[in-house]
N, C-alpha and C positions, 0 to 999 in steps of 0.2 A: 164241267166237260160238256161238249156238244153231243147231242144224241145222233146227229147225222153230219156228214160232210158231202156237199156244202150244207151250211146251217139252214134249217127250215123253221120258220116262225111257229108253225102249227105243232111242231114237236119239241119246241124249245123248253117248255116247262114240264114235259113228261118226267116223272120220277121213277126210275127203274132200280129199285132197291137191290135186287139180286145181281144185276149187271155191275153195279158199283161195288158190291162186295168183291167181285173178281177184279175190278180196277185196283182195289187195295192190294190184292194178291200179286198182280203183275208189277206194282211198284216195289213190292218186297222182293220179288224175283230179281228185278233190276238192281236193287240194293245189294242182295246177296252175291250177284254176279260181279258187280263193279266195285263194291265197297264205298260207293258215293252216298254220303249221308243225306244229300238232298233228296234222293229217291225215297228214303225212309221218312223224311219230313213230308213228302208228298203223300205217302201212304197214310200217315197220321192225319193229314188234312182231309183226304177223301173220306176216311172213316168218320172223322168228326162231323163232316158235312152230311153224311148219311144219317147219322143219329139226330142231328139238328133238324134236317128237313123232315125226317120221319117223326119228330117229336118223341124220341125215345128209341129203344131197341126193338120193340115188338111190333108185329103187324098180324094179319090174319092168316098168313101163308107159312106153314111150317117148313117147306122147302126153302123159302127165302131166308127164314131165320137160321136154318142150318148152314146156309152159305155164309151169312154174316158171322155165325159162331166160328166157322173155320177161318174166316179172315181175322177176327179178333184174336184167335189163338195164335195165328202166325205173327200178328203184331206183338203179342206178349212174348213170343220166342225171340223175335228180332230185337225188341227194345228192352226186354227184361222188366217191363212195367206191369206191376200187379193189377192195375186198373183194367187193362185189356184182358188179362186172365179172368178177372172178376166178371167182366162183360160176357166172355165166352161161357162161363159157368152159369150166369143168369139166363142167357139164351137157352142153354141146354136144359136148365130146370123148367123154363117156360114150355119148351117143346115136350119135355117128359111129363109135365103135369097137365097140360092142356091138349096135347095132340096124341098122346099114347092111349090106345084103347084096345079092346079084344075083337073088334069087328074084323072078320076075315083072318083072325089070328092076331096075337099081340104085336102091334106095330104102330107106326105114326100116320096120322091122317094127312091129307094134302093141305087142307085149310079148315078153319074153325067152322065154316058154314057147311061143310060136307064131312062129318066125322067118320062116315063109313066108306069114304073113298080113300083108298090107300095106293100110293104109287112109289115108283123107284126113286124119283128125285127126293121126296121127303125122307124116305127110309135110308137111301144111300148116303145122303149128306149127313143124316143123324148118326148112322153107323160109323162113318169116317170121323166125324167130330168126337163121338163117344170114345172110340179107340185111341184117338190122339190125346184126348183129355185124360184117359187112363194112363197113357205113356207118360204124360207130364206130371200127373198128381199121384198116381198109384192107387186111386180110390176105386174100390170094387164096384160101386154103383155105375160108374161109367162103363166098365168092362161088361157088366151084366146086360145093360141095355144095348150096348154096341154089338155084342155077339148075337143078342136076340133079334135086332133089326137086320143084321147081315144074314142070319139064318132064315128069317122070314122072306127076304128077297130071294135067296137060293132055292127055297122050297115052293114058293108061291108064284114067282115071276120068271124064273129061268126055264126056257123051253128045252126041247130035246136037241136043239142045235147049239146049245150053250149061250143063247142070246137072252138078254133081259127084256121082258115085255114091259110096257109102260105102267100099267096099273090095273086095279080091280075095283069094281063098284062105282065107277064114274056115273053111270046112269041109274043107280039105285039098287041094282041087284047084285048078282055074283059074277057078272060077265067080266072077263079079262080083255083088255085092249090088245089083242094079239097082232093087229096090223100096225101098231105104233112101235116101230123099232127105231130108236134114236141113239146116236153115238154117245151122248152124255150119260145115258143110263148105263151103257156098257162101261164107260170110264169110271163111273162111281163103283160099280161092282169090282172092277179091277183094282181101284184104289183101296177099297176096304179089304179085299183079299190080301193085297201086298202089305197093308198095315198089320193085319192079323199075322201074316208070315213073319214080319219083323219081331212080333211078340213071342211067337211060338217056335220059329224055325221049321215049321211043318212044310216040307217041299211040295206035297200035293196041292197046297193052296196056290203055289205058283203055276203048277200044271193046269189047275182050273182057270186061273186068270189068263193064262196064255191061250187056252181053248176059246175063251170068250173073245179075246182080242182077235184071234185068227178068224172066228166066225163073223165078227164085225167087218173085217176087211173083205171077206167073201161076199157079204150081204150088202154093205153100204159103199164099198169102195172097189168094185171089181176092175175099174180102170185106173186105180192108183191114187185117187182122191175121193174124199167123202162128199157126195153130192146127193140131192134129192130129198133132203130132210125138210126143206121148206117147200110146201106145195105151190106156193106163189113166188118161187125164186126169180123167175123172169120178170115178174111184175114189180116186186119191191125188194125182195131179199131181206136180210137182216132179221129184225125181230128177235124174240127169244131164241129161235133156231139158229141165228147167227153165232151164238155162243157155244152151241152144242159140241162141235168137234174139237174146240180148244180144250174143253174138259177131258175129252177122250185122249187127246195127245199128251196132256199133262200126266195123266196116269199111265198111259202106255210107256212113256219114257221112264217113269218110276219102275215099272215092271221090267223094262229092258235092263235097267241098272241092277236089279236083283237077280235076273237071269244070268247076267254076266259074271256074277259072284258065286253062282251055284250051278246046279245041274239043270240045263234047260229041259222043260217038259215037252210032251208031245204037242205039236202045233206051234212051237215057238220059232221054227226056222224062218217063216216068211215075215216075221215081225220087224226085224231090223231093216231089211231092204225096203219094206213098205214105208217105214218111219222116215228113212233117208230120202226116198223118192218124193214123198208127199211134201216134206219140208223143203226140198230143193225146188219143187214146182211153186210152192208159195213164195219163196225168195225171188225166183225168176220173174214172177208176174206182179211184184210190187211196183207201184208208181207214186210219184209225189202227190201230196195233198194240195190241191189247188188253192184251198183256203189259206194254207200256211205258206206256200211258195209263190202264189200269185201268178202261176203259169198254167197253161193247158196240160191235162194229164198226158203222160207218155211213160213208157216202160223205163224204169230205172231202178234196178235192184239194190243200188248202193245209196239211194236217197235216204237221209236220216229222218225225214218226216214223210213216211210212205203210207199208202193205203193198200189194202187187200180187198178182194171181192169174196163172195160166198163160195164161188167155184174157183179153186186155186189153179185150175188149168188155163185160166184166162186173166187178163188184167181187170182191175176193179171197174165197175160201171161208173157212170157219172156221179150217182149218189150212193153212198154206203152208210151203214149203221154202226154206231158205237159197239154194239154186240159183236158184229162181224170183225171189227178191228181188235177188240179184246181177245177174241178167239185166235186171231193171227198172232198177236203178241204172245199169248200163252204158249202157242206152238213154237214160235221162234225162240222163246226163252227155254223151252224144253230141249230144242236142238242145241242151243248154246250149252246147256248142262251136259248133254251127251258128248259134245266135242271137248269140253273142258276136262271130263273124266279120261279122255283119251289123249290128253296132252295138247290139244288144240288151244286156240285163243279163247274159245267160248264166247266170242263176241255176240251180243244179242241186240235186240232192237232198241232204239231210243224212244221212250214213251213219256 
């Protein structure tokens, strides 16, 4: 996969382990939506290349490994192949044995080199993976750690607005990064809460998740789209921040699914209109990939090889990032699932 469009030599050999874990997931999304076995083959191929390029499953970043654990688990569910489930369990064991410690409360470190720095990405991904592994296997160890990681996030990182702060101990003390409010952290909490709801049927969990979703919209998307997460958006866009809102929209759609089947909690009313407006804006401002089509960029929401920008209120700039495109595809697949459940075509992006 190209890291940018147009292709840039200086970024051609960058290896973005956690971006590519999401590339596996969007291929599985496409397979589940379309039933096209080629999409599943593509997911397998991306996953195999991650492991080959990385020289194995593990690296120094526990959030990265959490994302790959989630991708491996989805591959196991889609294919029925035990090897992918074994990989997911191996990644989980590595995180639990190397990343879990009691600094700032029992939880997962961000990376090997900073054992006392704990953040939402590492604990949110681990909580979600643990709860899903418990659902798949029934093993208590997964549930125990998943609930502990989720509870740590709720008690240490959620502020009085119901927003998830990024982390604690980054600079070596007890300071919390209160100004770092990112959509993907909110999405991880929403995802873990809804996963826990699926297990327990405890409706206050949906109320809590809906409160975080509503607070995210008010804080990060007052004009109807999530903007401003990348401080250098006008200069370059993309980067890791390009992926953030796709993670949020994936889990927001999952919350909407559950709210539709039960009693909506306080703060849930604005969620569906926001979801529809934001995804409509994204679809409106897609334009063809000039590398793929050989034409100058122009607005074309029906083009099947299309690009999005970081700001969904405008067409993509001349150069865009793989992270940004993965975020858009995740979101469009979420919209396709929403439409399919309501009797629509559920047509999603071609990726």
